N, C-alpha and C positions, 0 to 999 in steps of 0.2 A: 404684617396680614394683609398690602397687597402684593408686596413683593414672590407670596406663595399662590397669589391668586393669579395673579399672571405667569407665574411658572407654568399653573395647573388649564390655565386656557393656550397657553403657548404648547401643551404636550399634546388637551387635546384636536388642536389643529394639525399638527402629526400626524397622530394617529390617525384620525379622516383621510388624510392625504396618501400614506400610506395604505392604507386601507380602500383609496380609490385604486389608489394604481397595480396590488397586487390582487386586486377582486378577475375573477376568471369567467368571462360566454363564453361557450357554445354559439357559432356562429351555423340557424341553420337555417331555412331557404334555399333561393338562388342566392350567390356568391360570387362577384372576384375579385379574388385578393391576393392577395403578394407574401411570400413565401420567405418568414423570413427563421425560421428554425420548424428541422424534421425531430417529433420524437414518436417511436416505436411500445408501441405496450405490447404486457401482454406474451411475447416468443423466450420461455422459460428456455427453450434448448437451441430454438433456432437463432443465429450468429444476424445480425443485423445487414448485415450487408448482402446477405439475399435477399434481403427483399430490396434494399436500398434500390439494389441494381434493374430490378425491374421497374421505376419510376420513370418516366418523360418528363419528371421535373423535380427541381432541388432548388436550396436554397437561394431566394431570391430573384427563384421563375414564380411569373400569375398563373394561379390556379383558378380554375370556377368548377362549377356544379356537374359540369357534362365531364371536364375530363376528370375530377375527381375517381363518377364513376366508372371510364375505364380507367384509372390507374388499379381501385379495387379493384378489378377483374382482371388483372395484370396478377394482382400478386397470388389473389385468389388460384389461380390458373397455376401454381407452382405446386397446387396438391397436396399440400402440407397441412392444411389451414381446414377447420371445422367452418371458419368464418370472419371477416375482414370486417373491415369500418373505417372509412378515412373521413375524418371532419378535421375543422379550422377551429380556433379555440383564439377570443383574443386575450392578452395577459397582458399586463404592465404596458400598455403600448404598441407592444406587435404583434405578430397573428405567430403561435403554432402551427403547424400540422400536425396528426394526434391520426396513427399509425396503429388499430388495435385489433391485434391477430390473435384466434380463438385455435392451438395446436391438436392437430388429430392424432390417433392412438399412432404407433409408427412403427409394432409390429406387428403383422399379418402372420399366422399360420393357418389357412383359408383351406376347406377342401373342395375341392369345383369339382363339377360337373359338364361336359360342356359338347354342344355340338359337330362334330365337323361337317363344315360342308353344311350345315344346316338338316344332314339328315340323321332320323331318331334309331337309324341302325349305324350308326358309328358314334358312338359315346366313347371321349378319352373324363378319365378319371385321377383321381387325384391327390398331392396338395402341392399349393401355392406361399410359400414361403419368402413374405418380405421386409426387409427393414428398411423403411426411409425414413429420409432423411437424419442419417446416423455421423455424428460430432457436432449437427447442430447446421454442416453446411447442404444440403438436401442431397444426400448420398442414396445414393438404394445400393442393396446389394439385397439377388433375391436368387431365391432357389424351386427352381419350378419342377417336380415330379412328376409326372403321367402311364396310366395304363392304361387297358382297355383297346381302344381305338387307335394306331398309334401310336406307340409307346415314346417317349422324349423325358429327359433331363437337361434341365437348360441352368446354365448358373450365371449370371450377369451382375455387372460393380457397374456403377454408370457415377460420373465425378463431374459436376454439370460444373463448376467454377475448382477446378486443378491450383488455377494462378490467376489472384483477383488484380492480380493489378494490369495482366497483360487477356483477362479473356478467356483466357482454356478451358475449355473441356477432355476430358478423356470417358473413356468407354469401353467396354473388354465384356466377349461373350463367349461362351463356352457352351454346346449343345451336343447333343446323340440326341438322333430318333430313328426307328423302325419303320416306316410311310408305306402302304400302300403308292405303290406306283398311280398318278394324278392323268396321265398323260392318253390319250384313246386310241392314237397313234402309236402308241410305244407296246400299251397290252395288244393290240392286233397284230403288231410285228413279233409280241414275244408269244401267241398265239395264246395266251389266259394271263389271267390276274398274280399279278409278282410286288414282290413288297422290296425296296432297297432301305440299306444302311445307309444312313447321312451324318457324319461326324463335322460341325464346322468349329475355327479359333478362329477370331479375328480378334481385331483391338483399332480405334477410332477414336484419332484427333483433333479438336476442333477450337475452332476461337471467331467469339462475339466481336464485329466487327460493327460497332455504331451502340445500336441498340435494338434493332429488327435484323440487319447480318448475319448469317452463320454460313459459313465455309468448313469444310473438311477433306482427310484426308484416312480411307482406309484401309485397312491392309491383312492378308487368312490364310486360311489353308482350308480349301474345300479335302474331302471322303467320299468317294458316293460308293457304294458297295452291290452290284447288281447277280440275280443268282446265274445267270448264265450270262456269255459275252454275243450282243447283236448291234452291226453297225448301225447308230444312232439311238440306237437305245444308249450308252458312253459314247463320251466324246472322244476313249482313246481306242486301241487297240484292243483291250483286258476286258477283263470283265467286272475290273475294279479302278477309278479316276481318283485320281489325285491332285488336283491345282493350287496352285497358288493363283490369287489374287489381288488385284490392285483397284481402286475406284476414289473418287473425289465426287465430292457434290454442295452444292450452294441451297441455300435459305433464306427468304424473304420471311417472317413472319411480324403484323399486325395487328392480331388478330385482338378482340379481346379477353374473353373467356374461355382457356383452349379448350375444353371437355366440351362449354356449347355456345361456337360460336356466334356469335348477333350481329360485330362489324370487326370489319379489318380482311385483311389477302393475308392468305397462305400456299407463296409457291417453293416447290423443287423441282433443283434440275441433278441430277447424278449420272454416273459412267461407271461402269464397272469395266475394268476389263481382265480376261478370265483365264488363266493357264496359260499369260505371258511368253508361249512359243516352244514353253517344255514340250516334252516327246509330243512336239506338234501339236498341241492345241493350242489356239488362239480366238477366241470371240468375244463379242463384247453385249453392253448390257447399256441401253438408253432409256431412260426414263423420266417423266417430266410433268408434273400435278398442278395448274393453280385452279386456288377457291379462293371468291370472293363471296364476299357476309355486306349483307346494308342492309339496315330498316327504312323500309320505304313511309307506311302513309299510313294512320289508325291503327299500331301496333303492327300493322301486318309486317312480316323479315322476307327478307329474299336470299340464298344465296344460291350459284353456279360452281361449275366445276366441268375441267376439261382434263382428261390425262391419255397419257400412252405413253408404251413401254415396247419399242425399239429392240428388236437385235440383233446381230451384223457379225460377218467374221465364217470361217471355216468349221463345219460340221458340227452346228449348236442342236446339240445333247437333249433330248424328247424332254427331260429335266428341266431343261432351261427355260420352256417354248411361252409363247404372251399364251394364258391362260383366262379368260374371260369362264363364272361359277364357281367358284372356288372363294377367293381372297376378296379379289373383284368380280360383281353379280348386277344382271340388269336384275331390275325386280320388274317382275312377271313371268321372268325363263330366269327364274332362283337356284333351280339345278337343271337347268343348263348346260353341260360344259362345251366350249368352244376356244379351241387351239387353236393358233399359228407363232410365225416369226413375231411379229409385232396386235396388240391391239390399241382401239381408243375406244374411251369407253364417255358418257358426257352426263352430268345429270341438271339441274334445276331442280328450283323445290319452295314454295311460300308455307311459309309460317304463323300461329297465332297463338299469342296465350291464353285460355280458361283459363288457367289460376299460376296472374305473376308469382313470380319470387318471391318465398317465403325461409327466412329464419326462425327456424323451431329449434327450442331451448330445453330440455328435460332435466334441467337440472334439481328438478326439486325429488328422483327416483333415486331412491336410495340405494345402496351397494355399488349398485354401475359407474366405471371409471365414465368422469366425468365425460376425456372424449369422444364416448359413445354417443355421448346426448346433446349435439348441437347439429345441424343438416339444413341447409338451403335445398328446398323443397318448390316445386314447378308443373304447372302440366301443359302441354301446347298440344295443337293439332295442324296439322298438312298434307297438303296438297302436294304431290311430284310428279317426273317424268324422268324417267334413264332412256340410253340409245346406245347401244355400242354392235359393237364389231370387232372381228380379229382378219388378217392380211398375211397369206403368206409372202414367201421370199419370191420378186420380181413378175408382183400378181398386183394388178393394179380394181382400186374399192370405190365401187358407187352409193348413192344413195339406197338402193336397191339389197343392199349385203349389209343393213345396219338392220337388228332390230331394236324397238324397242318396248318399254311399259310407264303406265303411268296409274296413278290410285292418289289414297290418304289413307290416313292412320292418326296417333294420338303418341306422342314422344311426353314420359314420364321424368322429371330430374331429381337424385335422390345422391343427391351430393355430398359430403365428396364421394361417393359411394362408390355409386352407377347410375345408366342412366339405362334406361328400358322403353321399348319402341314395339306398338304391333302398327300393322299396316294392312291395307289392303289392295292389293296387287293387280292389274288386267295387263296382260299384254298385247300386241298389234294385231292376235287373233279372238280379240276378249274372252282369253282361258284365265281366270281369276286363283288364284293362290293366295295363302295371309302370310307375311311375315311376320316372324314373330323374329325379336334380334335383341340384345344387347350393344351399349354405347350410342352412337350418332352417325348416319349414314354416308359424313363426310365433315 
């Protein structure tokens, strides 16, 4: 009798010890821990290493609340997840860091309509088919066909991790565009508005060095056809330019959330050699861009930017001039086009959340695939200032040559899908204009 009694007591003691040792607890609040193991959950398609390579910590490192939030945004920046959670769990006297993801919808046949250069008279429309996270490696296959203003066809294939061990990536692009000339100088020389046929084929091979540094080389071919030949409009002595090009770039990127950065630095520098001396065409394009994002106080965030595009060499055609008023713009002079060999542009912005990030899950809605039912929503208000100028070859630039604008507005985040902005801008003559745009200002 006593024998079975003691065996029962021993069994209960062992069961209690086992239960205590295997009890798991989610660690909440502010914490500072040592990571024993990293566990990834929810990635039905995505390979683990696609997520792991974005982290600034690994097994055996220390992790605190602030660093976990930064890494959460880095994983979210991959733009293939609706939601990302990072939290530590104490289990069996060890600390497990769980990275839980909710994968987004990866096949997007989306009709689109967009304003070219913000002009309602210049609307392009068509279909944009993107297959993201192809094979679970965050690859992107894209086909975009546009009609209306500036009809185009673009084929793109991006492989962020061509070789995981070597951190090598690949990007290829083939595009056809029938575009209206953007250069006022070329239009004046031509005598009227004219269109150009442009074909671009390029391939880029890059390597990530450590976590924040990327280098790449690019090569390709440009075909530019103009209805008539005029010196300066073409780089060659014919109405059709056929250009080989070769380029190199460096990018330093420590941003937290790429879609809407709140902390970190993005710096890039590139050089593009065009023509390479073939048929006496030889000129260069240099680009520099520096952006810093920093939280200040009382939930006020700041960001500033300086960017420049510089051309050099022999017989630079007007289609490769540096232009403000299209892709790069001064708010307050949104539709004023300025062109020269070089441009300089700087911006400063302060913004504050009216509604902080909210993860919305609508899984209770029937029929609709759950990948469409998770969102990250926020609302910000901002004030801003822009200034910029263009420079002709051999001419000096002073402060009086800069145009400037300032204003305020609101930014609505609806991630992972889009960001919308509405702003009221004033130029240095206090003339106002409304800015309606998609995406962040920079």
